[in-house]
C-alpha positions as CSV (number, residue, x, y, z in Angstrom):
1,M,16.2,-10.3,-7.3
2,P,14.8,-8.2,-10.3
3,G,15.9,-4.3,-9.9
4,K,17.9,-2.5,-7.6
5,K,17.7,-1.7,-3.8
6,F,18.1,1.6,-2.3
7,D,18.4,2.0,1.4
8,A,16.7,4.8,3.2
9,I,15.2,5.4,7.0
10,K,13.4,8.8,6.4
11,P,9.8,8.6,5.1
12,Q,10.5,11.1,2.8
13,T,9.1,11.1,-1.1
14,A,11.1,8.9,-3.2
15,R,12.6,11.3,-5.7
16,V,12.0,10.2,-9.6
17,V,14.3,12.4,-12.5
18,S,11.2,12.1,-14.9
19,H,8.7,14.3,-17.0
20,T,5.9,12.4,-16.0
21,E,5.5,11.5,-11.8
22,P,4.4,8.5,-11.1
23,K,1.6,7.6,-9.6
24,R,1.9,6.8,-5.5
25,I,-0.7,4.7,-3.6
26,L,-0.1,4.6,0.1
27,I,-1.0,1.4,2.6
28,A,-1.5,3.0,6.3
29,N,-3.1,2.6,9.4
30,A,-1.5,2.8,13.0
31,K,-2.6,-0.3,13.9
32,G,-0.2,-3.0,13.4
33,G,-1.4,-6.4,12.0
34,C,-4.6,-5.5,9.9
35,G,-2.8,-6.7,6.5
36,K,-1.2,-3.3,5.0
37,T,1.9,-5.5,3.8
38,T,-0.4,-8.0,2.4
39,L,-2.2,-5.3,0.4
40,A,0.9,-3.7,-0.5
41,T,2.6,-6.6,-2.2
42,N,-0.4,-7.9,-4.0
43,T,-1.6,-4.5,-5.0
44,A,2.6,-4.0,-6.5
45,A,1.8,-7.6,-7.8
46,Y,-0.4,-6.9,-9.9
47,F,0.2,-3.7,-11.5
48,A,3.3,-4.9,-12.8
49,S,1.6,-8.1,-14.3
50,Q,0.0,-5.1,-16.3
51,G,2.8,-3.9,-17.1
52,A,3.5,-0.9,-15.0
53,K,7.0,0.2,-14.0
54,V,6.5,-0.7,-10.2
55,V,8.4,0.2,-7.0
56,L,7.7,-0.9,-3.9
57,I,9.0,1.6,-0.8
58,D,9.0,-0.5,2.8
59,H,9.0,2.1,5.7
60,D,8.6,-0.6,8.4
61,P,11.5,-1.9,10.5
62,Q,9.9,-5.4,10.0
63,G,11.2,-5.1,6.2
64,S,8.4,-7.7,5.3
65,S,7.7,-5.9,2.1
66,A,11.8,-5.9,1.0
67,Q,11.7,-9.9,2.2
68,W,9.0,-10.3,0.2
69,L,10.8,-9.0,-2.8
70,D,14.0,-10.9,-1.7
71,A,12.1,-14.1,-2.4
72,R,10.5,-12.6,-5.8
73,S,11.8,-15.0,-8.7
74,Q,13.8,-13.1,-11.8
75,N,10.7,-14.9,-14.0
76,L,8.1,-12.7,-12.5
77,P,7.6,-9.2,-13.3
78,S,9.5,-6.9,-11.5
79,I,9.3,-4.8,-9.0
80,Y,12.0,-2.1,-7.6
81,S,12.4,-2.3,-3.8
82,V,13.3,1.0,-1.6
83,A,13.8,-0.5,1.8
84,A,13.5,2.9,3.6
85,Y,13.2,1.8,7.1
86,R,16.9,0.7,6.4
87,K,19.9,3.5,7.8
88,D,21.6,5.3,5.4
89,D,26.0,5.5,5.2
90,N,27.9,8.3,4.7
91,H,28.9,7.9,1.0
92,T,25.7,8.7,-0.4
93,T,22.7,11.5,-0.5
94,R,19.5,11.1,1.1
95,S,18.0,12.1,-2.2
96,F,20.4,9.2,-4.1
97,Q,19.0,6.2,-1.5
98,L,15.7,7.8,-2.2
99,M,15.9,7.6,-6.4
100,V,13.5,5.3,-8.3
101,P,14.0,4.6,-12.3
102,I,13.1,7.4,-14.5
103,D,10.5,5.1,-16.1
104,T,8.8,4.3,-12.5
105,T,4.6,4.1,-13.2
106,H,3.6,2.9,-9.7
107,I,5.0,3.2,-6.2
108,I,3.1,1.5,-3.4
109,I,4.1,2.7,-0.2
110,D,4.0,0.4,3.3
111,T,3.7,2.3,6.2
112,P,4.4,0.9,9.2
113,A,2.7,1.0,12.6
114,G,1.8,4.1,14.7
115,V,2.4,6.7,11.6
116,S,1.5,9.6,13.6
117,G,2.1,13.5,13.8
118,N,4.7,15.0,11.2
119,V,5.6,11.7,9.8
120,L,1.9,10.5,8.8
121,S,1.7,14.3,7.2
122,D,4.6,13.4,4.9
123,H,3.8,11.1,3.4
124,L,0.0,12.4,2.7
125,R,1.2,15.0,1.0
126,H,3.1,12.9,-1.2
127,C,1.2,10.4,-2.4
128,D,-2.1,10.3,-4.6
129,L,-4.4,7.6,-3.0
130,I,-4.8,6.3,0.4
131,L,-5.9,2.5,1.1
132,M,-6.6,1.9,4.3
133,P,-7.0,-2.6,5.4
134,V,-8.7,-2.8,9.0
135,V,-9.3,-5.9,10.2
136,P,-13.1,-5.5,11.4
137,S,-13.2,-6.5,15.4
138,V,-13.6,-3.9,18.3
139,I,-10.4,-2.7,18.8
140,D,-9.6,-2.0,15.1
141,I,-12.4,-0.1,14.1
142,R,-11.9,2.2,17.1
143,A,-8.0,2.5,16.4
144,A,-9.3,2.9,13.1
145,T,-11.9,5.7,13.5
146,G,-8.5,7.3,15.5
147,F,-6.5,7.0,12.7
148,I,-9.0,8.4,10.1
149,K,-9.5,11.2,12.4
150,D,-5.8,11.8,12.0
151,V,-5.8,11.8,8.6
152,L,-8.6,13.7,7.8
153,L,-6.6,16.3,10.1
154,S,-3.4,16.2,9.0
155,P,-1.6,19.4,7.3
156,G,-0.4,16.9,4.4
157,F,-3.8,16.0,4.1
158,R,-5.8,19.0,4.2
159,I,-3.2,21.2,2.4
160,K,-4.8,18.4,-0.7
161,P,-7.5,15.7,0.4
162,K,-6.6,12.4,-2.0
163,P,-9.1,9.5,-2.0
164,I,-9.1,7.2,0.3
165,A,-10.7,3.7,0.3
166,V,-10.8,0.7,3.2
167,I,-10.7,-2.4,2.6
168,A,-11.4,-5.3,5.3
169,N,-8.8,-8.0,5.9
170,R,-9.6,-11.7,7.5
171,V,-14.1,-11.0,8.1
172,K,-16.8,-12.2,7.0
173,R,-19.4,-10.6,6.0
174,N,-23.0,-9.9,7.8
175,T,-21.0,-9.6,11.6
176,L,-21.4,-7.9,13.9
177,G,-18.2,-6.5,13.2
178,Y,-18.5,-6.2,9.3
179,N,-21.5,-4.3,9.9
180,K,-20.1,-1.9,12.5
181,L,-17.3,-0.8,10.1
182,E,-19.4,-0.7,7.3
183,A,-21.7,2.3,9.2
184,F,-18.6,3.8,10.4
185,L,-17.2,4.6,7.3
186,N,-20.2,5.0,5.4
187,S,-20.7,8.1,8.1
188,L,-17.8,9.5,6.8
189,N,-18.2,8.7,3.0
190,I,-15.5,7.3,2.6
191,P,-15.9,4.1,0.8
192,F,-15.8,0.5,1.8
193,I,-14.4,-0.9,-1.3
194,T,-14.0,-4.9,-0.3
195,T,-13.7,-8.0,2.2
196,I,-10.4,-9.8,1.9
197,R,-10.5,-13.4,3.0
198,D,-7.1,-14.7,5.1
199,T,-6.6,-17.7,3.0
200,Q,-3.4,-20.4,2.7
201,Q,-3.1,-18.4,-0.8
202,Y,-1.8,-15.9,0.4
203,V,0.4,-17.5,3.3
204,R,2.0,-19.7,-0.2
205,A,2.4,-16.4,-2.4
206,A,4.4,-14.8,0.2
207,E,6.5,-17.1,0.9
208,F,7.8,-17.1,-2.7
209,G,7.5,-13.0,-3.0
210,M,4.2,-13.7,-5.5
211,G,1.2,-12.2,-5.0
212,I,-1.9,-14.0,-6.0
213,F,-2.1,-12.1,-9.8
214,D,1.4,-14.1,-10.2
215,F,-0.1,-17.4,-10.3
216,S,-1.0,-19.6,-13.3
217,Q,-4.4,-20.5,-12.3
218,P,-5.1,-17.9,-9.5
219,N,-8.0,-18.6,-7.4
220,E,-11.4,-16.8,-8.4
221,K,-12.6,-15.9,-5.2
222,D,-9.9,-14.4,-4.0
223,R,-9.5,-12.5,-7.9
224,E,-13.2,-11.2,-7.0
225,E,-12.7,-10.3,-4.2
226,W,-9.7,-7.7,-5.9
227,Q,-11.7,-7.0,-8.6
228,P,-13.5,-3.7,-6.6
229,L,-10.3,-2.5,-5.4
230,I,-8.7,-3.2,-8.8
231,N,-11.7,-0.7,-10.3
232,W,-11.7,2.0,-7.9
233,L,-7.4,2.2,-7.7
234,N,-8.3,2.7,-12.2
235,I,-10.7,4.6,-11.8
236,Q,-9.0,7.3,-9.3
237,L,-6.0,6.9,-11.1
238,N,-7.4,7.7,-14.5
239,N,-9.0,11.1,-12.3
240,S,-5.8,11.8,-11.2
241,K,-4.1,11.9,-14.3
242,N,-7.0,13.9,-15.9
243,N,-6.6,16.9,-13.2
C-alpha cells in the first residue's frame, strides 16, 4: 500500500507540520449504512487522481476505509492512511500517531455511525466542509433530521459554521422518499448536491481499493452523477482558501 499508516483511537484532528494547512472534508451521518465509506473513498480517489496529496482518516471501528486502502495498488495515485480507530501503544505519542505528511493538501475523514456529543463537536471544529450521505427512506430521513439538528447546534459548528452538503445514496429520482428528502433540505437551506446510484461499479472498485475515477474507462453515468459534487467541493475549497 502506498504511503505510511498511522494508528490512533481518538477523534482529534490530524497534526500537520506545514505552512499551508490541508483542507479537511468530514463525511458524517449518525445513521449506519448510508454510504459514508463509499463517499469517503471515492472523494479521496478523485482528489488523488487530480494530483492532490490526500490522507484518508478512518475513525469507523469497522475499518472499511483502511481496508480499502490496504487493497489499493501502488500503481494508482497514492493515498495515505490514518487508521484512527485502532488502539495506540505505549511507545508513541498521540500527536505522532495522528501526524500526516507535511505536503498533505486534502484530508478526508470517515466517521463511525452514532457519532454525537463532544466527539461530533470535535470533528466539526476541525473540518472545513461537511458531506452527509443519506439513504432517502422514511427511517433514514428521520435519522438525518435529528443528526442535522445536532450538527447545527453543536458548539464545534456554532463557533465557526462550515458548508454542509447532502448526497442521496441508492435512490431513484422522483420517488416519494427522494421528494421528501429534497423538501426537508430545502427547508433548512442545505444543498442537496446529487444522487449516487447503487451499482456494481462501486462494488468492483471497492474490492481493489479503487474509486470510480481510477478506472481507465469509467462509467459515464457515474461520472455525471459525481460532477455536481466535484463542482461544489472545488467552489467551497477555493472560497475557503481565499478567506
